[in-house]
TORKOL-4160 file (C-alpha; in steps of 0.2 Angstrom, whole numbers, padded with zeros to 4 digits, m for minus):
178
<pt num="1" X="0000" Y="0000" Z="0000"/>
<pt num="2" X="0007" Y="0017" Z="m0005"/>
<pt num="3" X="0008" Y="0030" Z="0009"/>
<pt num="4" X="0002" Y="0047" Z="0006"/>
<pt num="5" X="0014" Y="0061" Z="0011"/>
<pt num="6" X="0012" Y="0080" Z="0012"/>
<pt num="7" X="0023" Y="0093" Z="0020"/>
<pt num="8" X="0016" Y="0101" Z="0036"/>
<pt num="9" X="0019" Y="0118" Z="0028"/>
<pt num="10" X="0009" Y="0115" Z="0013"/>
<pt num="11" X="m0005" Y="0107" Z="0023"/>
<pt num="12" X="m0005" Y="0122" Z="0035"/>
<pt num="13" X="m0006" Y="0134" Z="0021"/>
<pt num="14" X="m0022" Y="0126" Z="0015"/>
<pt num="15" X="m0029" Y="0124" Z="0033"/>
<pt num="16" X="m0025" Y="0142" Z="0038"/>
<pt num="17" X="m0037" Y="0149" Z="0025"/>
<pt num="18" X="m0053" Y="0145" Z="0034"/>
<pt num="19" X="m0049" Y="0152" Z="0051"/>
<pt num="20" X="m0041" Y="0167" Z="0043"/>
<pt num="21" X="m0057" Y="0170" Z="0033"/>
<pt num="22" X="m0068" Y="0168" Z="0048"/>
<pt num="23" X="m0057" Y="0180" Z="0059"/>
<pt num="24" X="m0058" Y="0193" Z="0045"/>
<pt num="25" X="m0076" Y="0191" Z="0043"/>
<pt num="26" X="m0079" Y="0192" Z="0062"/>
<pt num="27" X="m0068" Y="0207" Z="0063"/>
<pt num="28" X="m0078" Y="0215" Z="0049"/>
<pt num="29" X="m0095" Y="0212" Z="0057"/>
<pt num="30" X="m0088" Y="0219" Z="0073"/>
<pt num="31" X="m0083" Y="0235" Z="0063"/>
<pt num="32" X="m0099" Y="0236" Z="0054"/>
<pt num="33" X="m0108" Y="0236" Z="0071"/>
<pt num="34" X="m0096" Y="0248" Z="0079"/>
<pt num="35" X="m0090" Y="0235" Z="0091"/>
<pt num="36" X="m0072" Y="0232" Z="0084"/>
<pt num="37" X="m0064" Y="0242" Z="0099"/>
<pt num="38" X="m0072" Y="0230" Z="0112"/>
<pt num="39" X="m0057" Y="0220" Z="0118"/>
<pt num="40" X="m0067" Y="0206" Z="0124"/>
<pt num="41" X="m0077" Y="0204" Z="0108"/>
<pt num="42" X="m0061" Y="0206" Z="0097"/>
<pt num="43" X="m0052" Y="0193" Z="0107"/>
<pt num="44" X="m0066" Y="0180" Z="0104"/>
<pt num="45" X="m0059" Y="0179" Z="0086"/>
<pt num="46" X="m0046" Y="0167" Z="0093"/>
<pt num="47" X="m0059" Y="0154" Z="0094"/>
<pt num="48" X="m0059" Y="0153" Z="0075"/>
<pt num="49" X="m0040" Y="0151" Z="0076"/>
<pt num="50" X="m0041" Y="0137" Z="0089"/>
<pt num="51" X="m0054" Y="0128" Z="0079"/>
<pt num="52" X="m0044" Y="0129" Z="0063"/>
<pt num="53" X="m0028" Y="0123" Z="0072"/>
<pt num="54" X="m0037" Y="0108" Z="0079"/>
<pt num="55" X="m0046" Y="0104" Z="0063"/>
<pt num="56" X="m0031" Y="0106" Z="0052"/>
<pt num="57" X="m0020" Y="0095" Z="0064"/>
<pt num="58" X="m0033" Y="0082" Z="0065"/>
<pt num="59" X="m0035" Y="0081" Z="0046"/>
<pt num="60" X="m0016" Y="0079" Z="0044"/>
<pt num="61" X="m0015" Y="0066" Z="0057"/>
<pt num="62" X="m0030" Y="0056" Z="0049"/>
<pt num="63" X="m0024" Y="0058" Z="0030"/>
<pt num="64" X="m0005" Y="0058" Z="0031"/>
<pt num="65" X="0000" Y="0050" Z="0047"/>
<pt num="66" X="m0010" Y="0034" Z="0048"/>
<pt num="67" X="m0020" Y="0041" Z="0062"/>
<pt num="68" X="m0004" Y="0044" Z="0073"/>
<pt num="69" X="0005" Y="0059" Z="0077"/>
<pt num="70" X="0020" Y="0064" Z="0088"/>
<pt num="71" X="0019" Y="0078" Z="0100"/>
<pt num="72" X="0032" Y="0088" Z="0090"/>
<pt num="73" X="0022" Y="0085" Z="0073"/>
<pt num="74" X="0006" Y="0090" Z="0082"/>
<pt num="75" X="0015" Y="0106" Z="0088"/>
<pt num="76" X="0022" Y="0110" Z="0071"/>
<pt num="77" X="0006" Y="0108" Z="0062"/>
<pt num="78" X="m0004" Y="0118" Z="0075"/>
<pt num="79" X="0009" Y="0132" Z="0075"/>
<pt num="80" X="0011" Y="0133" Z="0056"/>
<pt num="81" X="m0008" Y="0134" Z="0054"/>
<pt num="82" X="m0008" Y="0148" Z="0067"/>
<pt num="83" X="0007" Y="0157" Z="0060"/>
<pt num="84" X="0000" Y="0157" Z="0042"/>
<pt num="85" X="m0017" Y="0163" Z="0048"/>
<pt num="86" X="m0009" Y="0177" Z="0058"/>
<pt num="87" X="0001" Y="0183" Z="0043"/>
<pt num="88" X="m0015" Y="0183" Z="0033"/>
<pt num="89" X="m0025" Y="0193" Z="0046"/>
<pt num="90" X="m0011" Y="0205" Z="0049"/>
<pt num="91" X="m0010" Y="0209" Z="0031"/>
<pt num="92" X="m0028" Y="0212" Z="0030"/>
<pt num="93" X="m0027" Y="0223" Z="0046"/>
<pt num="94" X="m0013" Y="0233" Z="0037"/>
<pt num="95" X="m0024" Y="0236" Z="0022"/>
<pt num="96" X="m0039" Y="0240" Z="0033"/>
<pt num="97" X="m0029" Y="0253" Z="0044"/>
<pt num="98" X="m0020" Y="0260" Z="0028"/>
<pt num="99" X="m0034" Y="0261" Z="0015"/>
<pt num="100" X="m0051" Y="0256" Z="0022"/>
<pt num="101" X="m0052" Y="0266" Z="0038"/>
<pt num="102" X="m0037" Y="0276" Z="0043"/>
<pt num="103" X="m0047" Y="0285" Z="0056"/>
<pt num="104" X="m0048" Y="0269" Z="0066"/>
<pt num="105" X="m0030" Y="0272" Z="0073"/>
<pt num="106" X="m0036" Y="0289" Z="0080"/>
<pt num="107" X="m0051" Y="0281" Z="0088"/>
<pt num="108" X="m0039" Y="0268" Z="0096"/>
<pt num="109" X="m0028" Y="0282" Z="0102"/>
<pt num="110" X="m0042" Y="0291" Z="0110"/>
<pt num="111" X="m0048" Y="0275" Z="0118"/>
<pt num="112" X="m0031" Y="0272" Z="0125"/>
<pt num="113" X="m0030" Y="0290" Z="0132"/>
<pt num="114" X="m0047" Y="0288" Z="0141"/>
<pt num="115" X="m0041" Y="0272" Z="0148"/>
<pt num="116" X="m0025" Y="0279" Z="0154"/>
<pt num="117" X="m0034" Y="0294" Z="0162"/>
<pt num="118" X="m0046" Y="0282" Z="0171"/>
<pt num="119" X="m0033" Y="0270" Z="0177"/>
<pt num="120" X="m0020" Y="0283" Z="0182"/>
<pt num="121" X="m0030" Y="0299" Z="0187"/>
<pt num="122" X="m0015" Y="0306" Z="0197"/>
<pt num="123" X="m0004" Y="0308" Z="0181"/>
<pt num="124" X="0002" Y="0326" Z="0178"/>
<pt num="125" X="m0002" Y="0333" Z="0161"/>
<pt num="126" X="0017" Y="0332" Z="0157"/>
<pt num="127" X="0017" Y="0313" Z="0161"/>
<pt num="128" X="0001" Y="0310" Z="0152"/>
<pt num="129" X="0008" Y="0319" Z="0136"/>
<pt num="130" X="0024" Y="0310" Z="0138"/>
<pt num="131" X="0015" Y="0293" Z="0139"/>
<pt num="132" X="0004" Y="0298" Z="0124"/>
<pt num="133" X="0019" Y="0303" Z="0114"/>
<pt num="134" X="0027" Y="0286" Z="0117"/>
<pt num="135" X="0011" Y="0277" Z="0112"/>
<pt num="136" X="0009" Y="0288" Z="0096"/>
<pt num="137" X="0025" Y="0280" Z="0090"/>
<pt num="138" X="0017" Y="0263" Z="0090"/>
<pt num="139" X="0000" Y="0269" Z="0082"/>
<pt num="140" X="0004" Y="0267" Z="0064"/>
<pt num="141" X="m0002" Y="0254" Z="0052"/>
<pt num="142" X="0015" Y="0247" Z="0050"/>
<pt num="143" X="0018" Y="0247" Z="0069"/>
<pt num="144" X="0001" Y="0239" Z="0073"/>
<pt num="145" X="0004" Y="0226" Z="0060"/>
<pt num="146" X="0021" Y="0221" Z="0067"/>
<pt num="147" X="0014" Y="0220" Z="0084"/>
<pt num="148" X="0000" Y="0210" Z="0078"/>
<pt num="149" X="0012" Y="0198" Z="0070"/>
<pt num="150" X="0023" Y="0196" Z="0085"/>
<pt num="151" X="0008" Y="0194" Z="0098"/>
<pt num="152" X="m0001" Y="0182" Z="0086"/>
<pt num="153" X="0014" Y="0172" Z="0084"/>
<pt num="154" X="0017" Y="0171" Z="0103"/>
<pt num="155" X="m0001" Y="0167" Z="0106"/>
<pt num="156" X="0000" Y="0154" Z="0092"/>
<pt num="157" X="0015" Y="0146" Z="0100"/>
<pt num="158" X="0008" Y="0145" Z="0117"/>
<pt num="159" X="m0009" Y="0138" Z="0110"/>
<pt num="160" X="0001" Y="0125" Z="0100"/>
<pt num="161" X="0011" Y="0119" Z="0115"/>
<pt num="162" X="m0005" Y="0116" Z="0124"/>
<pt num="163" X="m0015" Y="0109" Z="0110"/>
<pt num="164" X="m0002" Y="0097" Z="0105"/>
<pt num="165" X="m0004" Y="0088" Z="0121"/>
<pt num="166" X="m0021" Y="0083" Z="0116"/>
<pt num="167" X="m0019" Y="0081" Z="0097"/>
<pt num="168" X="m0004" Y="0069" Z="0098"/>
<pt num="169" X="m0008" Y="0051" Z="0096"/>
<pt num="170" X="0007" Y="0039" Z="0098"/>
<pt num="171" X="0008" Y="0023" Z="0089"/>
<pt num="172" X="0009" Y="0010" Z="0102"/>
<pt num="173" X="0015" Y="m0004" Z="0090"/>
<pt num="174" X="0032" Y="0004" Z="0087"/>
<pt num="175" X="0044" Y="0000" Z="0102"/>
<pt num="176" X="0051" Y="0015" Z="0110"/>
<pt num="177" X="0070" Y="0017" Z="0115"/>
<pt num="178" X="0072" Y="0019" Z="0133"/>
């Protein structure tokens, strides 16, 4: 019987498309209903990422690994799916911040200013302006995209480490070396 093989990277490139599309659609719906700056609702988009990582890894295990998968392969599959998904979503966000609604960055800055004033009401005007000037350096489409890539990659790695524990399935028929 001929065994099918497919690289984890090419598999991940295919299985990242569904969660990426779902995250983009969800984010667009939040934007249309003016709820995109709600941190709780925005963070729920990670549910789509987690579901895509699980589904894609289970499909790889079923189709190309004879139903078995080591922890490292489960981690790699999950991580690559999340990485490619985060790259796609970050590119979309860059396009969104640059061309679709550049004013959203100002709304984010205003929200951060209000939050800063609420959490630290004892700040002097000079301290507040200094903090806001520092924040402004990170409030550009490029900076937001880079931060999104970095934070998404870290979150994807952590999620993959955890999910690989549950997604692995060792082949008990192969003797292990002690």
